[in-house]
N, C-alpha and C positions, 0 to 999 in steps of 0.2 A: 700549554702543550705545544711543542715545536711541530712544524709542518714536516712532512716527509722530505720535501725538497730542501728544507733547511738542514735536515740531518744528513742528506746526501752531500750537500755542499761542505758540511763539517768533516765528513769522512774523507772527501777528496782533499781537504786541507790538512789531513793527518790526524784528526781527532779520533780517538778510540771510541767505538760505539758501545753503549751499555744495553742491558736488557730492555729498558723502556724504549730506547731508540729502535731496537730490532722489532719490538712489538708493533710500534707505529708503522715501520716499513712493511711488515707483513699485512697489516690491516688497511693501510691507506696508500702505500707506495705505488707509483705508476710503473707499470711493467717496463716501458721503454726507458724511463729515467733510471730505474734500478739497473737495467742492462748497461746503460752508458756509464754509470758510476762504477759498476763492477769491472767493466772492460778497462776503465782508466786505472784502477788499482792493479789489475792483472798486468797491464803494460809496465807498471813500476816494479813488479816483483819477478817477472820472468822475461825472457826474450820476446819482444813484441812482434817479431817477424815469424816466429816458429810456433807450431803446435806439435806435440809429441804423441807417440803411440808405442805399444809394445806387442811383440809376438810371444804369447805364452799359452798355457793351457790350464784350465781349471779341472783338476782331477779330484773327483769326489770318491774317495776310497771306500766309503760305505754309506748306505742310506739308512742304516739302523740307528735309532736314536731313543734314548730313555725319556726324552721330553716330548711334549705334545703341543708345541706352539701353534696357536690358532691361524697364524699367517702362512704356515709352511705346508706345501703340497708334496714335498720331497720325502719326508721321513717315513719309515716303516718300522713296525715293531719286530722284536726278535721272533723268528719263526714264521713271519709273514711270507707268503708265496713269492712276493716281489722283493723281499729283502736280499741284500747282497753285501759281500765284503770282497774287494778285489785282492787277488793274490799279488805277491811281490813281483812275479813275472808279468802279470797284466799291467801293473803300474809302470814297470820298467819299459814295457813295450810302448805305452802311451808317451813316456818321456822320450824314448828314442824317436818316435814319430815327430814329436815337437822339435827336437834338435834338428832333424832332417828338414823340417819346414822353416828353419831359420830362427826358431824360438830360443830365447835366452833364460826363461824362467818357468817355474811351475808353481801354481797356486794349488796347494794340497790341503784339503779339508774335507770333513765329512760330518755325519751325524755323531752324536755322543754315544758310542757303542760300549755297553757295559762289559764286554768281553775283551776289549783291547786295553792293555796296560802300558805303563811307561816304557818297559823294556821292549815291547812290540813297536812303539813309536821310534825308539832309539834305533832298533834294527832297520826299520823302514828308511830312516834318514841315512844311516850308515851305508846301506846297500845302494841307495840312489847316488850318494856322493862318491862311492867307490866306482860305480859304473859311469857316472856323468859328472866329473869334478867341476866342469865348466858351468853347470846349470845352477841357477839361483833358486833355492828352496824357500818360498814364501808360504809358510805352513802353520796350521793348527790355531784356530781362533780361540778367544777367551773361554767359551763354554767347554771346549775340549781340554784345555790346559787346567782350568779350575776343577773340572770333574776328576781328572787324574790326581791332582793334589789332594782332593777330599778323600777319594777312595783309598789311595795309598798312604794317606796321613803324612804327607810331605809338604814342606813349605813351597809355595808357588815359585819362589826364587830358585829353589833347588831344581824343580821340574824344568824351568826354562833353561837354567845353566846346563843341565844334562842334555837337553835337546840341542842347545848350541854346540856342545862338545861333539854331538853326534852328526852335526851338519846343518842345523837350522840357521838360515841366513836372515830372516825377518818374519814378522808376524802380521797377518792380515787383520783388518778391522771388523771381521764378521762377528755376529752376535750382539752388535750394538743396537740395531733397530732404532728405538727412541730411548735416549738415556734420561728417562723420567719414570719413576717407579710406579705411579698410578697407571700409566699407559702400559708399562711392562706387565703389571699384574693382570690387566684386562685381556691382553693378548697371550697370556701364559708364558711369557719369556722371562719373568722376574726370577723364577725358580732356577733357571739355568745360569743366570748371572745378573744379580741386581746391579744397578747403576754404579754403586761404590766399587763392587768387585771388578766390573769391566774396566773402570779407570785404574784401579789398583794393579791389576795384572799388567796393563800397559806401562804403568809407572815402574814396576819391577823390571820389565823388559828394557825400558829406556835406561834405567840405572845400571843394567848389565852391559850397556853399549849396543843394544839391539834396536834397530829401527822398526817401526810399525806404521800401519796406516789407520786412519779413522774413517768411519762410514756413518751414514744415516739413511735408514729406510723410513719414508714418511708416506702420508696418505692412508693411514690405518685408523682414521677416526680420532686422531690425537688433537688436543687443543693447540693453538699457536704457542701458548706458553711452554708446552713440552718441547717444541722445536727450539725455542729460545734457550731453555735450560740445557738442552743437548749441546748446542753451539757453545754456550758458556763453559760447560764442563770440558769440552775439547780444548777450548782456548786457554782455560786456566791450567790444565795439565801441560799444554805446550809451553806456556810461560815458565813452568817449573822445570821441564826436562828438555825441551827442544827435540823430542824424539819422533814426532810424526812427520813422515815424508809427504803425505798428501791427505786430502779430504775428498771422499767420494759419496755424494748424496744420490739416492735413486728412489724411484716411486714403487710402492707396494703393488704387486700383481696378485689379484684375488682369485683367479680361476682354480677350482678344485681345492680351495682352502676352506676352513671353517668360517671364515669371514666373508666368503663370496656373497655379494649382494647385501651385506649387512653394514657396510661402511661406504662412505663416499670417497672413492679413490681419486688420486690426483691425475690431472691431465697435463698437457704441454705447458699451459700458462702457469699453473701452480708450480710445476717443475722448474721452469726458467726463473720464476720469481724467487723460489727457495734457493736455487743455485746462486743467483746474484747476491742475495742476502748472505749466504754462506761465505762468499768471497769477501764481502764487506766486513763481516763479523770476525772472520779468522785472519786477522792481520798478521799473525805470526806463523802461518802455514803457507809455504811457498806455492804448492801445487794444488789445484782444484780440478777434479776430473769430471768431464761430461759423460752422461750415460746414454749411449745409443742402444744398449742392450734392452732397456725397458722402454725407451721413448722412440726408438727408430732412428734411421740415419739422418733424416731431415732435421729433427729436433737436436740430434747430436751435433750436426753441423752448426745450427744456430747457437748451441750452448757455448761455442767458442767466441761468440760475441756477447756473452752474458757472464763472463768471468772465468770460464774454464780455459786452461792452457794445455789440456791433455784429453785424449779420447779413449784412454785405457787400451784394452787388448782387442785384437781381431778375434780373439776367443775361439781357438781351435776346438774347444769343447766347453760346454756349460750345461749343468743339469738342474740346479736348484731353482733358478728363476724360470727356466724353461718349463719346469713342472707346473708352474703357476700361470702359464699362458704366454710368456714372452718368447716369441719365435724369431726374432730378428737375427740376421746373420750378416757377416762382414768378411770380405777378403782383404788382403793387403792392398790390392789395387783400388778397391772401394774406399778403404780408409784414406789412402793418399789423395784420392779424388775429392772426397768431401772436405778434407782439410784445405786442399788447394782452392776449392770452390768458395770456401769461407774467407779466403784471402791470406792464408798462412802457408809457410813452407813446412811440409810434413817431414818429421825426423823420427826415426825409430830410436827407442831408448831401452835401457835395462830397468830392472825392478825398482831400484832406488833412484831412478831418474838420472842415472849416469848416461852420457852419450854412448852409443854402441861401441865405440873404440876404446872405452874405459877398461882398465884391467878387470879381469874376472872377479878377483877377490873383493867383496863389498866393503865399503868404508864402515867403520864402527864409530860410535860416539863415545867420548870419554865420560865415564861415570860422573854424574853431577853436573855435566855440561848443560847450559841453558841457552836459550836464544833460538833464532831461526834455524831451520834445517839447512844444511849445506846444499 
């Protein structure tokens, strides 16, 4: 069995790491050595002097959901006194505030509401694009898309195409949690999207020329093998399509969830270790995002030395993770300060990692295109 240090040397020499290598790194890798190796790979793939961020807003248009995931403190049942669905006017007002604050994108997603159909989503997208043609709509995760396709008995591809025609610009990586079905079954997320379905929906989006992101929520009592399987699933699909713009790992927050106190959640060390291994494993994904939202500003700053090249959004609004206990907040000045303190030049970007001066119309990928994201 190779030593973790030997595996890191091989990674820095350009050898692709396999599942056994990643398992050894998780089990025996030195935190600082992992960070150094991940930082070296990050310098090769992105501008070594710069770390990026975005100004956008996470609008959760409803908290009603037909699923009962054990890790979620956000969802409410139909008829619950705390259940809500935002009106078109309320959503538009949130977008207007975002634009006025210098925002360039909207992350629009919610619970899986049984009363919202495909035509409702189309109208939502059309109305927003009509009012705010410059805003990038990064919207509707796999569980929402797959549920619509099932209920309306339409192919996933048709659902995505219709959303694109209505104004959808890209799809977020929500609903991934851990892409390993035994873990998904335990946390009750397999019903909303088994691993195969999550990957297949992103494959269809990529084939249609739509960029997406990939995520991983860990620290929910999963075995190391589940994290490895997750990373391999993302890497294999990226080899096939080249459609992922970024990978965003974050840690489970357990307050007010069914799993509160029942699993050993991840702290800063496990987060940084997993972040670094993600950068080493995903040699075909250009961007890896650090998570200040769940870990706080200090760990967010350190993440830039452990393989992350981006710190995500200043997050004008976020409700899902906040409902489970994460209450960290960030201003643009704070974001620029912690990036500078980490030794990088802060630069604001758009949703698809275009620099701010890039034209508003997002780049598409050619169907069947493979390789690294541009």
